C-alpha positions in Angstrom: 21.1 -120.0 -0.3 23.1 -118.9 2.7 25.6 -121.3 4.3 24.0 -120.8 7.8 20.8 -122.4 6.6 22.4 -125.8 6.3 22.6 -128.6 8.9 25.0 -131.6 9.1 22.1 -133.9 10.2 19.6 -132.8 7.5 20.0 -136.1 5.7 18.2 -137.9 8.6 14.9 -136.0 8.1 15.1 -134.9 4.4 13.1 -137.9 3.0 10.5 -138.0 5.7 6.9 -137.4 4.6 5.0 -136.0 7.6 1.4 -134.9 8.0 -0.7 -133.7 10.9 -2.6 -136.4 12.7 -6.4 -136.7 12.1 -7.2 -135.7 15.6 -5.3 -132.4 15.4 -7.3 -129.3 14.3 -5.9 -125.9 13.3 -7.3 -122.6 14.4 -6.1 -119.1 13.4 -6.0 -116.7 16.3 -4.9 -113.1 16.8 -2.9 -112.1 19.9 -2.2 -108.4 20.4 -2.8 -107.8 16.7 -0.5 -110.5 15.5 -1.7 -113.8 13.9 -0.9 -117.2 15.5 -1.8 -120.7 14.6 -3.2 -122.9 17.4 -3.1 -126.7 17.0 -5.7 -128.4 19.2 -5.0 -132.1 19.9 -8.4 -133.6 20.6 -6.9 -136.9 21.7 -4.9 -135.4 24.6 -6.8 -132.1 25.1 -3.6 -130.1 24.8 -3.2 -126.9 22.7 0.0 -125.8 21.0 0.7 -122.3 19.5 2.9 -121.6 16.5 4.0 -118.5 14.6 2.9 -117.9 10.9 6.5 -118.8 9.9 6.3 -122.2 11.6 2.9 -122.8 10.0 4.3 -122.2 6.6 6.1 -125.5 7.1 3.3 -127.3 9.0 0.6 -126.3 6.4 2.6 -128.0 3.6 3.1 -131.3 5.4 0.5 -133.4 3.6 2.1 -136.8 3.8 3.0 -136.7 0.1 5.9 -134.2 0.1 9.2 -134.8 1.7 10.6 -132.4 4.3 13.4 -131.4 1.9 10.8 -130.5 -0.8 8.8 -128.4 1.7 11.9 -126.6 2.9 13.2 -125.9 -0.5 9.9 -124.5 -1.8 9.8 -122.1 1.2 13.5 -121.1 0.8 13.0 -120.3 -2.9 9.8 -118.2 -2.2 11.1 -116.3 0.8 14.9 -116.3 0.3 16.6 -114.8 3.4 13.5 -114.8 5.5 13.1 -118.6 5.1 13.9 -120.8 8.2 17.2 -122.6 8.4 17.5 -126.4 8.4 18.2 -126.5 12.1 15.0 -124.6 12.8 13.1 -127.1 10.7 14.6 -130.0 12.6 13.6 -128.4 15.9 10.1 -127.8 14.7 9.8 -131.5 13.6 11.1 -132.6 17.0 8.6 -130.4 18.8 5.7 -131.8 16.7 6.9 -135.4 17.1 7.3 -135.2 20.8 3.8 -133.8 21.2 2.4 -136.5 18.9 1.0 -134.0 16.4 2.4 -135.5 13.2 2.7 -138.9 11.7 4.7 -140.2 8.7 3.9 -142.2 5.6 4.0 -146.0 6.1 3.4 -148.2 9.1 3.5 -146.5 12.5 6.4 -147.1 14.8 4.7 -149.0 17.6 7.7 -148.9 19.8 8.0 -145.1 19.4 4.3 -144.7 20.2 4.7 -146.8 23.4 7.8 -144.8 24.4 6.0 -141.5 24.0 3.0 -142.8 25.9 5.3 -144.0 28.7 7.1 -140.7 28.7 3.8 -138.8 29.1 2.7 -141.0 32.0 6.0 -140.5 33.7 5.6 -136.7 33.2 2.3 -136.8 35.0 3.9 -138.7 37.9 6.8 -136.3 38.0 4.5 -133.3 38.1 2.6 -134.8 41.1 5.8 -135.7 42.9 7.3 -132.2 42.4 4.1 -130.6 43.7 2.9 -132.7 46.6 0.4 -130.1 47.7 -1.6 -130.5 44.5 -1.6 -133.6 42.4 -4.2 -135.1 40.1 -5.9 -138.4 39.7 -7.9 -138.7 36.4 -11.2 -140.7 36.6 -13.3 -140.8 33.5 -14.5 -139.0 30.3 -17.4 -136.7 31.2 -18.2 -135.4 27.6 -21.4 -137.5 27.1 -22.8 -136.5 30.5 -22.2 -132.8 29.9 -23.7 -133.0 26.4 -26.9 -134.7 27.7 -27.4 -132.3 30.6 -26.3 -129.1 28.8 -29.9 -128.1 27.7 -30.8 -127.7 31.4 -28.0 -125.2 32.2 -27.6 -123.6 28.8 -29.6 -120.4 29.7 -27.0 -119.8 32.5 -24.0 -119.9 30.2 -24.9 -116.8 28.3 -25.9 -113.2 28.9 -28.9 -114.1 31.1 -26.5 -115.9 33.5 -24.1 -113.0 33.6 -26.9 -110.5 34.4 -28.3 -112.8 37.1 -24.7 -113.1 38.6 -24.3 -109.3 38.7 -27.7 -108.8 40.5 -27.1 -111.5 43.1 -23.4 -110.6 43.8 -24.3 -106.9 44.1 -27.0 -107.8 46.7 -24.6 -110.1 48.5 -21.9 -107.4 48.7 -24.4 -104.9 50.0 -25.5 -107.4 52.7 -21.9 -108.1 53.7 -21.1 -104.3 53.9 -24.1 -103.7 56.2 -23.2 -106.7 58.5 -19.4 -106.4 58.1 -18.5 -106.2 61.8 -20.7 -109.1 62.8 -19.5 -111.2 59.8 -15.8 -110.5 60.6 -16.4 -111.4 64.3 -18.0 -114.7 63.3 -15.1 -115.3 60.9 -12.4 -114.7 63.5 -14.1 -116.5 66.4 -15.3 -119.7 64.6 -12.8 -120.3 61.9 -10.9 -123.1 63.6 -13.8 -124.5 65.8 -14.2 -128.2 65.5 -17.8 -128.0 64.3 -16.9 -125.4 61.7 -14.1 -127.6 60.3 -16.5 -130.6 59.9 -19.0 -128.4 58.0 -16.2 -127.0 55.8 -14.9 -130.6 55.1 -18.4 -131.3 53.5 -19.2 -127.9 52.0 -15.8 -127.4 50.3 -15.8 -130.4 47.9 -19.5 -129.9 47.1 -18.9 -126.3 46.1 -15.8 -127.2 44.1 -17.8 -129.8 42.2 -20.3 -127.1 41.0 -17.2 -124.9 40.3 -15.6 -127.5 38.0 -18.9 -128.4 36.3 -19.3 -124.8 35.4 -16.0 -125.0 33.5 -17.1 -128.1 31.7 -20.6 -126.7 30.7 -19.1 -123.5 29.4 -16.6 -125.4 27.2 -19.4 -127.8 25.9 -21.8 -124.9 25.3 -19.2 -123.4 22.9 -18.8 -126.6 20.9 -15.6 -128.0 22.3 -15.1 -131.4 24.1 -14.2 -132.1 27.7 -12.4 -135.4 27.9 -11.2 -135.6 31.6 -12.6 -135.3 35.0 -10.9 -136.5 38.2 -9.9 -135.7 41.7 -7.1 -133.3 42.7 -5.6 -133.7 46.2 -5.2 -130.1 47.3 -3.1 -130.1 50.5 -4.1 -133.8 50.8 -7.8 -132.8 50.6 -9.7 -134.4 47.7 -11.5 -131.9 45.4 -12.8 -132.6 41.9 -11.3 -131.0 38.7 -12.3 -130.8 35.0 -9.8 -130.5 32.2 -11.1 -127.5 30.2 -8.0 -126.9 28.2 -9.9 -127.3 25.0 -11.1 -123.7 25.5 -7.7 -122.5 24.3 -8.9 -123.3 20.8 -11.6 -120.7 20.9 -10.9 -117.8 18.6 -12.5 -115.1 20.9 -10.5 -114.2 23.9 -13.7 -113.3 25.7 -15.0 -116.9 25.3 -11.7 -118.3 26.6 -11.8 -115.9 29.6 -15.4 -116.8 30.3 -14.5 -120.5 30.6 -11.6 -119.7 32.9 -13.8 -117.4 35.0 -16.7 -119.8 35.2 -15.6 -121.3 38.5 -15.1 -117.8 40.0 -18.6 -116.8 38.9 -20.2 -119.8 40.5 -18.3 -119.5 43.8 -19.0 -115.8 44.2 -22.6 -116.4 43.2 -23.1 -119.1 45.8 -21.2 -117.0 48.4 -23.5 -114.0 47.8 -26.6 -116.2 48.4 -24.9 -117.6 51.5 -24.1 -114.3 53.0 -27.8 -113.2 52.6 -28.9 -116.5 54.2 -26.4 -116.0 57.0 -27.7 -112.4 57.7 -31.3 -113.5 58.0 -30.9 -116.9 59.7 -30.9 -117.5 63.5 -27.7 -118.9 65.1 -27.5 -122.6 64.4 -26.6 -125.1 61.8 -28.0 -123.2 58.8 -26.1 -120.1 59.8 -22.9 -122.1 60.3 -23.2 -123.7 56.9 -23.8 -120.3 55.2 -20.9 -118.8 57.0 -18.5 -121.6 55.7 -19.7 -121.1 52.2 -19.0 -117.4 52.5 -15.5 -118.2 53.6 -14.9 -120.8 50.8 -16.5 -118.9 48.0 -15.2 -115.5 49.1 -11.8 -115.7 50.7 -10.5 -118.7 48.8 -11.4 -117.0 45.5 -9.6 -113.8 46.5 -6.5 -115.4 47.9 -6.1 -118.5 45.7 -8.4 -119.4 42.9 -9.1 -115.9 41.6 -5.6 -114.6 42.2 -3.7 -114.3 38.9 -0.3 -114.8 40.7 -1.1 -118.5 41.1 -1.8 -120.8 38.2 -5.5 -121.2 38.8 -8.6 -119.7 37.2 -7.5 -116.1 37.8 -4.2 -116.6 36.0 -5.9 -118.0 32.9 -8.5 -115.2 32.9 -5.7 -112.6 33.0 -3.7 -114.4 30.3 -6.7 -114.5 28.0 -7.7 -110.9 28.6 -4.3 -109.4 28.0 -3.7 -111.9 25.1 -0.5 -113.4 26.5 -0.8 -117.2 26.5 1.6 -119.1 28.8 2.3 -115.9 30.7 4.1 -117.5 33.6 6.6 -119.6 31.6 7.3 -116.8 29.1 7.9 -114.3 31.9 10.4 -116.6 33.5 12.1 -117.3 30.2 12.2 -113.5 29.4 14.0 -112.8 32.7 16.5 -115.5 31.8 17.0 -114.0 28.3 17.5 -110.5 29.8 20.2 -111.8 32.2 22.0 -113.6 29.5 21.7 -110.8 26.9 22.4 -107.8 29.2 24.7 -109.2 31.9 26.4 -112.0 30.1 26.5 -110.2 26.7 25.4 -113.4 24.9 24.6 -111.5 21.6 24.2 -114.7 19.6 21.0 -115.5 21.5 17.8 -115.3 19.4 15.7 -112.3 20.3 12.5 -113.2 22.3 9.4 -112.9 20.1 7.3 -110.5 22.1 5.8 -107.1 21.8 6.7 -104.1 24.0 3.5 -104.6 26.0 4.2 -108.2 26.6 7.7 -107.5 27.8 6.4 -105.0 30.4 4.0 -107.7 31.7 7.0 -110.2 31.8 9.1 -107.8 33.9 6.5 -107.5 36.6 4.7 -110.8 36.6 7.5 -113.2 37.1 9.0 -111.8 40.4 5.5 -111.0 41.8 4.2 -114.5 41.1 7.4 -116.1 42.5 7.2 -114.2 45.9 3.5 -114.8 46.3 3.7 -118.5 45.4 6.5 -119.0 47.9 4.6 -117.2 50.7 1.5 -119.4 50.0 3.4 -122.6 49.9 5.3 -122.0 53.1 2.2 -120.6 54.8 0.3 -123.8 54.0 3.2 -125.9 55.2 3.4 -124.0 58.5 -0.4 -124.3 59.0 -0.2 -128.1 58.5 2.8 -128.3 60.8 0.6 -127.0 63.7 -1.6 -130.1 63.4 0.9 -132.6 61.9 4.4 -131.5 62.9 6.6 -133.9 60.8 4.5 -133.6 57.7 4.4 -129.8 57.9 8.1 -129.5 58.4 8.8 -131.8 55.4 6.4 -129.8 53.3 8.1 -126.6 54.3 11.5 -128.0 53.4 10.2 -129.4 50.1 8.6 -126.0 49.2 11.8 -124.1 49.9 13.7 -126.7 47.9 11.5 -126.4 44.9 11.2 -122.6 45.1 14.8 -121.7 46.0 17.3 -124.5 45.9 16.2 -126.2 42.7 15.9 -123.0 40.5 19.3 -121.9 41.8 20.9 -125.2 40.9 19.3 -125.2 37.4 20.5 -121.6 36.9 24.1 -122.5 37.9 24.0 -125.7 35.7 22.8 -123.6 32.8 25.7 -121.2 33.2 28.2 -124.0 33.4 26.9 -126.2 30.5 24.7 -124.2 28.1 26.2 -124.1 24.6 24.6 -120.7 24.0 27.0 -119.2 26.6 30.2 -120.9 25.3 31.6 -117.6 23.9 30.9 -115.6 27.1 31.4 -118.4 29.7 34.0 -116.4 31.7 31.7 -113.4 31.9 28.8 -115.6 32.9 31.0 -117.2 35.6 32.1 -113.8 36.9 28.5 -112.4 37.2 27.0 -115.6 38.6 29.6 -116.7 41.2 30.8 -113.2 41.8 27.2 -112.1 42.5 26.7 -115.1 44.8 29.9 -114.1 46.6 28.8 -110.5 47.0 25.4 -111.6 48.4 27.1 -113.9 50.9 29.5 -111.2 51.9 26.7 -108.7 52.4 24.7 -111.2 54.4 27.5 -112.6 56.6 30.1 -109.9 56.9 28.6 -106.4 56.5 26.8 -105.2 59.7 23.4 -103.6 59.3 21.4 -101.6 61.9 19.5 -103.8 64.4 16.5 -102.1 65.8 13.1 -102.8 67.5 10.3 -100.5 66.4 7.2 -100.3 68.5 4.6 -97.9 69.9 3.6 -96.3 73.1 1.5 -93.5 74.6 2.2 -90.4 76.7 1.3 -91.9 80.1 -0.6 -90.4 83.0 1.0 -91.6 86.2 -1.0 -94.0 88.3 -1.0 -91.6 91.3 -2.8 -89.1 89.1 -6.0 -91.2 89.1 -8.5 -90.4 91.9 -10.3 -93.6 92.8 -12.5 -94.4 95.8 -10.9 -96.7 98.4 -14.2 -97.7 99.8 -17.9 -97.6 98.9 -20.2 -94.8 100.1 -22.2 -91.6 99.2 -20.1 -88.7 98.0 -21.4 -85.8 100.1 -19.0 -83.0 99.0 -16.3 -82.1 96.5 -13.7 -80.0 98.3 -12.3 -78.5 95.0 -13.7 -77.2 91.8 -12.5 -78.2 88.3 -9.2 -76.5 87.5 -8.2 -76.0 91.2 -4.6 -76.4 92.1 -4.1 -79.1 94.7 -1.2 -80.5 96.6 -0.2 -84.1 97.3 -2.4 -85.5 100.1 -5.1 -82.8 99.8 -8.6 -84.0 100.4 -10.5 -83.8 97.1 -13.8 -85.4 98.1 -15.6 -86.4 101.3 -17.8 -89.5 101.4 -20.2 -90.9 104.0 -21.1 -94.5 104.7 -24.1 -94.5 107.1 -23.6 -98.0 108.6 -19.9 -97.8 109.2 -20.0 -95.9 112.5 -22.7 -98.3 113.8 -20.5 -101.3 112.9 -17.5 -99.7 114.6 -19.6 -99.2 117.8 -20.7 -102.8 117.7 -17.1 -104.0 117.1 -15.8 -101.8 120.0 -18.2 -103.5 122.4 -17.3 -106.9 120.9 -13.5 -106.2 121.5 -14.3 -105.2 125.1 -16.3 -108.4 125.5 -13.4 -110.6 124.2 -10.9 -108.7 126.4 -12.8 -109.4 129.5 -13.4 -113.0 128.5 -9.7 -113.4 128.0 -9.0 -112.0 131.5 -11.5 -114.4 133.0 -10.1 -117.5 131.3 -6.6 -116.7 132.4 -7.8 -117.1 136.0 -10.5 -119.8 135.7 -9.8 -122.0 132.7 -6.3 -121.8 131.3 -7.1 -124.4 128.6 -9.4 -121.9 126.8 -7.0 -118.9 127.1 -5.4 -119.4 123.7 -8.9 -119.6 122.0 -10.0 -116.4 123.7 -6.8 -114.6 122.7 -7.3 -115.5 119.0 -11.0 -114.3 119.1 -9.8 -111.0 120.6 -7.1 -110.6 117.9 -9.7 -111.3 115.2 -12.2 -108.7 116.6 -9.4 -106.1 117.0 -8.3 -106.6 113.3 -11.9 -106.2 112.1 -12.3 -103.1 114.1 -9.1 -101.7 112.6 -10.3 -102.4 109.1 -13.6 -100.5 109.8 -11.7 -97.5 111.2 -9.5 -97.5 108.1 -12.7 -97.3 106.0 -13.6 -94.1 107.8 -10.2 -92.7 106.8 -10.7 -93.9 103.3 -13.9 -92.0 103.0 -11.7 -88.9 102.4 -10.4 -89.2 98.8 -6.9 -87.6 98.7 -4.7 -86.5 95.8 -1.7 -88.7 95.2 0.3 -86.0 93.6 0.4 -82.3 93.0 -1.4 -80.9 90.0 -4.7 -79.6 88.6 -8.0 -81.2 89.6 -10.1 -82.5 86.7 -13.3 -84.4 87.8 -14.5 -87.3 85.6 -18.0 -85.9 85.7 -19.3 -82.4 86.6 -19.4 -81.8 90.3 -23.2 -81.6 90.6 -23.4 -85.1 89.0 -21.0 -86.6 91.5 -22.4 -85.2 94.7 -25.0 -87.2 96.7 -24.3 -90.3 94.5 -23.5 -93.7 95.7 -19.9 -94.5 94.5 -18.7 -98.1 94.6 -15.2 -99.0 95.7 -12.6 -98.4 93.0 -14.7 -96.0 90.9 -12.8 -93.2 89.1 -13.7 -89.8 90.4 -11.3 -87.7 88.4 -7.6 -86.9 87.8 -4.9 -84.7 89.3 -3.1 -83.7 86.2 0.6 -82.9 86.7 2.1 -79.8 85.2 3.4 -81.9 82.2 3.9 -85.5 81.2 6.9 -87.2 82.5 6.8 -90.7 81.0 5.9 -92.9 78.0 4.4 -96.4 78.4 5.6 -98.6 75.5 4.6 -102.1 74.5 7.2 -104.6 73.2 6.2 -107.8 71.4 7.3 -111.1 72.8 9.6 -111.9 69.8 11.6 -108.7 70.5 11.8 -108.8 74.3 15.1 -110.7 74.4 16.9 -108.1 72.3 15.4 -105.2 74.3 16.6 -106.7 77.6 20.0 -107.9 76.5 21.3 -105.7 73.7 19.8 -102.3 74.4 22.1 -99.4 73.4 19.7 -96.5 73.1 16.1 -95.4 72.8 14.5 -92.8 70.5 11.0 -91.3 70.5 9.0 -89.8 67.7 5.6 -88.1 68.2 2.7 -88.9 65.9 2.5 -86.0 63.4 6.2 -85.1 64.0 8.0 -88.1 62.5 10.8 -86.0 61.2 12.1 -85.4 64.7 13.7 -88.1 66.9 14.4 -87.4 70.5 16.6 -89.7 72.7 15.0 -91.2 75.9 15.9 -93.7 78.6 14.2 -96.7 80.2 13.0 -96.0 83.8 11.1 -99.2 84.5 10.5 -102.6 82.8 7.7 -104.9 83.9 9.2 -108.4 84.0 5.9 -110.2 83.4 4.0 -110.3 80.1 0.6 -108.7 79.9 -2.5 -109.5 77.8 -4.0 -106.1 78.2 -3.1 -102.9 76.3 -2.3 -99.9 78.4 -4.4 -97.8 75.9 -6.8 -98.7 73.1 -4.9 -96.4 70.8 -2.1 -99.0 70.6 -4.5 -101.7 69.3 -5.5 -102.5 65.7 -9.0 -101.1 66.5 -7.4 -97.7 67.4 -5.0 -97.5 64.5 -2.1 -99.2 66.4 0.1 -102.1 65.3 -0.9 -104.6 68.0 -3.7 -107.1 67.1 -6.5 -107.3 69.6 -9.3 -109.8 70.2 -12.2 -108.7 67.9 -14.7 -110.0 70.5 -13.4 -107.5 73.1 -15.7 -104.5 72.9 -13.1 -102.3 74.7 -10.4 -103.2 72.3 -7.8 -103.9 75.1 -7.3 -107.7 75.0 -4.2 -108.6 73.0 -4.1 -111.7 70.8 -0.5 -112.2 71.8 1.0 -111.2 75.1 3.5 -108.3 75.2 5.8 -106.5 77.8 5.5 -103.0 79.2 8.3 -100.5 79.4 8.2 -97.0 81.0 10.4 -94.4 79.3 11.4 -91.0 80.7 9.9 -88.3 78.5 12.6 -85.8 77.3 12.2 -82.1 78.4 11.3 -81.0 74.9 8.1 -83.1 74.9 6.6 -82.1 78.2 3.9 -80.0 76.6 2.5 -83.0 74.7 -1.1 -84.0 75.7 -1.6 -87.2 77.7 -2.6 -90.2 75.5 -0.7 -89.1 72.4 0.7 -91.9 70.3 4.5 -92.2 70.4 6.7 -94.3 68.1 9.6 -95.9 69.9 12.8 -97.3 68.5 15.1 -99.5 70.6 18.6 -99.5 69.2 20.6 -102.7 69.5 23.7 -101.7 67.5 24.5 -103.6 64.3 24.4 -107.2 63.1 24.9 -108.9 59.7 21.7 -109.5 57.7 22.1 -113.3 57.7 22.0 -113.4 61.5 19.0 -111.2 61.6 17.1 -113.3 59.1 18.1 -116.5 61.0 16.7 -115.0 64.3 13.4 -114.2 62.6 13.1 -117.7 61.1 13.9 -119.3 64.4 11.3 -117.1 66.2 8.7 -118.1 63.5 9.6 -121.8 64.1 9.3 -121.4 67.9 6.0 -119.5 67.6 4.3 -121.9 65.2 5.4 -125.2 66.8 5.7 -124.1 70.5 9.2 -125.7 70.5 
């Protein structure tokens, strides 16, 4: 017997006679081709997984044999492969803490009460550490589920799956056909007061059906459901059912079916709702259906069905890939890698995992961490828009739990862990040296600071031919493609009544002039009134004479004439004031009109060191440019639809605007001089613009963006 097998505290457990409690059942499962033993505690509903080596010990604990007898029999049978005494003590401790074993003789009531109190405190601790989602158990629903199961049993098998496929396929087809209208409804009514009231009622009702689906699927497969309660999700009450008993099912497909039950129900109801929404008239029914589509569709994709959060999608993924406890094992595996590879702690026990499991661990842990942090902070910011103090506290709490607390635990592990005692200096060097390097990179090393945006090759305003007054276009003086000079008459218009009005106004001016002469002699008190009437008449006459001059549409610049419509379609038509007749195209473009978002305008105005342009389709070539004009006031209109999200641009536009020109957030216009090498580019071409602001350390850049987010969200 090897010396390493022995333990100095073995005498404290050697004479114990343990056995599994009566409410603990054993199930043999296979995960990725390897056998495991699952202990299902029916009293608490929890499930515990053990290796075959551990079960060699557990299986012989019958209450009559001592721990020493069990260990010696295994050591004699398996020699070097037998577990050491320390491993046996750790296994006994794990079984004892989870209340899976009891010992011969009278039970230790004080110990039982202590464990019960510890479990209650663990629930409270979990709720405190996750204030956005905490649970309040209510009652045992097993009898209710058992009595009502015959009603829903047909839906828990193949018939239910086939029905789900048919309905969801029909719902997806309906959503595809009406996608634009559905999205417009979604964007325009999401935060409306009436919509929020309907959602407050529809959400808990849909979640009740969701949770009952989990319970019925567990009960239909012979397991018990012992807890139902209310979970306060972002302080909003929704029901929950403890379906953890499904982990004892031998088939991974049955376990996955229970986990996916809520997803099936929500998508099924959402599919029916989208068909009701498409056929209903605007009103209450359509609004309710629209909300159910949002809850059953978007919430399933972003939260409940997303495997990166520990909701239904996570358990479905864990069951299908046969990796129980995927999240915790992924985190532990990353810690093991760091200690094994970086710290060179060779004495660490190798993680029990297959190659496929290790690949999952490598990708899952960082992806889940980033997504969880984004969701938590996003929820906190959303709440802060309505309840400022609560939202800010939640954001701080989320960052603390996701960043500060894990970092503190990691540092404490490096400082105090016995497993690192032989490599403590190396662990210190990597940990604190790495932190120092990160801080140096963030605070000291300058990084490029730039603002990237978009613009278009801009046609000058003077190139647009617009009517200055209303009238009938009698003649086009030039054909399409003709070369014209600045000031040349392009079109002649006629307004039949204008000359008659001028004649009337001329007589009226003469009348007021004579009246003024008479009052200066006869009644000086009315002289000033007569003078004002004369000035008003003369001004009106001048305006009408200007209209005659405006009937000749003149070119504002030199270039090539291009009518908006063929000449024969324009002539003899009534043209309202401001109508576009055509263009006078210059020999080549001379400027780019770019749009700068609000959050970047301060940098562009105060720290501009250079401008570069890249044409769409020629991103490998950057050409320097210069600013020739900046509009000081923000605009809510795009200069061209190509810059908006509807035209493939980066700026979000109002989905209710048919022209796609109304911005959701105001921006600022800049005109840039087009370099000589780009003068053959067609007007309207998309241009990528980069404003160079020099360099700045990463920490300051991050702080600026965080501050801008704070100001934007809270209007501070």
